[in-house]
N, C-alpha and C positions, 0 to 999 in steps of 0.2 A: 504494500500500500504506500503510495507517495505522500509527500508532506501535505499537500493540499487536501487529499482524501482523509488523512488522519485528523486534520483540523476540523473538517466538516463533520466527521463522525463524532468528535469530541464536542463540538458545538451543539449538535443535535442531542447529545446525551445530557447537556446542561438544561435543556428544555426552556430556552429563553422565551419571553413574551413576544419579542419582535427582533428581527435581524435587519441591520442596515449595511448595505454594500455601497461604498462610495466611489465606484468607478473602475475603469480599465478591466472590463470583463473580456475584452478581445485585444488583439495586438495591432493588426493593420486594417481593421474594420472591413474585412472581406465578408461577403454573404455567408459563406460556410462557417466562418468564425461566429457570426451571430446565432446561427442555428445551434452550434455547440454551446454557446453561452447560455441560451435559453434552457437547454437540457441541464446544464450545470446549476443555474439559478434555481431550478425546480428541486434540486437536492437539498436546498437550504430550508425548505418548508413551503407551506401553502403561500400563494402569491399575496394573500391578505396579510400574512405575517412577515413579509419580506419587502423592504423598500430599497430601490436602486436609483442612484444618480449617476449620470454619465461622467466618464473621464476623457482626457484628451485622446487616448487611443480609440475610444468608442466613436470619436468624431474625427478620426485621423484625416479623412479627405471629405470635401464638400458633398460628394454624392452619397456618403454614408449616413448623412443626417436623417433622412426619411426612414431608412432601414433601421437605424438605431432607435428611433422613436416608436416605430411599430413593433420592433422586437421586445422593447422594454415595457410596452404598454401594460401588461398585467401587474407590473411592480411599481407603476407610477400612477395608478388610478387614484384620483383625488376625491376627497369628501368635501371639498371647498369649491364654491363657484369659480369657474374659470372665466377669463376674459377672452372672448373669441375662441380662436383655435390654439391659443398659447397653452403649453403643457406645464411650464415652470414659472413660478414655483408650484409644485403640487403640495397639498396638505392632506395628511391622512390622520384621522382622529382615532386613537386607540386608548380607550379608558380616559384617563385624565392627562394624556400626553398628545400633543400635536406634533407630528413629524413633518417637517418642512423641507422638501427636496429642491435643490437648485441645479442648474446646468451650467458649469463653467467650461465644459468641453468645446473647443473650437479648433478647426483646422489651422495649423500654424506652419511656418516656413521650415525649410530643412534645418535639422539640428536644434529645433526649438520645441519646447513642450509647455508653452505658455497657455493661459486660459483667460476667460473674461466672462462676466455676467451681462454686461450691457445696461444702459440706462433704464430701459423699459422693464427688464426683469427685476432690477433693483427697486424700482418704484412699486411694482406688484408685491415684492417682498415686504416693503415698508408697510403697505396697507394690510397685508396678511398678518404680520407680527402684531400690529396694533389691534386688529380685530380679535385675534386669538387671545391676546392678553385680557381683553374685556370679558372673555368667557372663562377666565381663571384656569386655563390649561397651561401645563408646562410645555415649553417650546424647544424642540430639538431640531437644529438645522443641519442638514446634510449637504456637503459640497465636496467636489473632488480636490481642487487646488486649495492650498492652505491659506486661510484669511489671516496671514501673519506678515506684517511688514518686514522687509529686509531679506526675503527669499532670493535665491540666485536669479539673475535677470532672465536666463533662458528657460526657467521653470516656474516663474512667478505667475500670479493672477494679476493682470495689468490694472484692474480696478479694485485691487485689494483694499485700498484706503476707503473707497466709497462703500464697500461692503461692511467694513469695520464700523464706519460711521452709522450706517443704517441699524446694525445690530446693537451698537452702544446706545443709540437714541431710542429705538423702539423696544429693545430688550429681547432676550432669549435666555434660556437656562443652560443650554449646552450646544456646542458646535462640534460636529464630527467630520473629518476629512481624511484623505489618503494622499496619493501622488508622490510623496517624497521618499517612500519606501523605507521609512524608519519610524520608530516610536517617538512621538512628539507631544509635549504638554505645554500649552500656552494659555493666556487668559486675556479677557477683555474686561477692564474695570468699568462698571456702570451702576448707577442707582436704579436703572430700569429693569433689573433682573430680580427674580425671586430666588436665585441661587444663593446659597449660604456664603457670606462674606462679600456680597455685592460684586462678585466677579464671575464672568462666564467662562467655564473651562472650554478650551479648544483642544481636542484630542485627535492626534494623527496616528493612523495605524500603518504598520509596515506591510509589504507585499505578502499575501497569504501563502505564496508558493516559494518564498525566498529560502535558500538553504544556508545562508551565512550564519555563523555561530555567535557573533557578537550580539550582545543583548539588544542594542538599539535597532539593528537591521534584521534580526532573526524573525522568521515568519511567526505571526501571532494574530489573534483576534482579541477584542476587548469585551469583557463582561461588565456592563454598566448598570448600576441600580440608581433609580431616582426615588426618593422618599420625601413625603410631605411632612415637615417638622414644624407644626404650628404656623403654617402658611408659607414658610421658607422651604425651598427645595434643596435637600441634601443629596449630593451626588458622590457615589463611590465608583471606582473603576479598577479592575484588575486585568492583567494580561495573561493569556493562556497560549502556549506555543510548544514546539518540540523541545525535548531535553537536548543537551549538547551532543548526545550520541544519536539523536533523531529517532529513537525507537518508541518513544511515548510522548504524549502531550501532557504538560505539567503546568502548574501555576507559576508564572514568571514574576509575580509580585504586583504591588499596588502602584497605580498611576496617580490616584487621588486618595 
């Protein structure tokens, strides 16, 4: 059994309430790759219990966009009114949690892996976060590129500052991302969140199929718990991934 298969088997054994996959289900965005990605995503659980946001590899070339959107449709179904034909952000309500999925995947030039959201998607996000807050739901934002200033130019989100401003102004309780193939923990300081400590955790997961042995880049997934503590949202997160010999999946320690 390969590394990725071991992780999925372990994840399923943990019986999570919901699974978030933050992009790069394919490599070159070829039609056959999307067919394989759909079969693999089905192994994570029922589509209602799995949410997917695209990465830069999912939008590798312009002609892949329509195929990407149709392929990921079961995992992006929104419970929130959409504006016209726009898919993102999608909002999926699960209990007292609102999962807000963004699309930062964009075709980019050679040797670049940049992404962006664009003004219109950011404006729709602003409205969604504000309205969800009014309903008292905990808001978990999913995006592929890290909403963290100072990322390498060739891998950054070009409108990162704008996204951080929207999230800081309207609030969220948690942001999850991928893209950088390493375990990352950052925060957005804001009074607009219900997260304990008035800061929103930004958690980045490594590639789930990485075979590197150092702790930061080793394949892993994150087990995250949100608890309502007198109106504040307490968030804990632990990483699970292969042991150094790769033979079993173990607890790799706390992120929060």
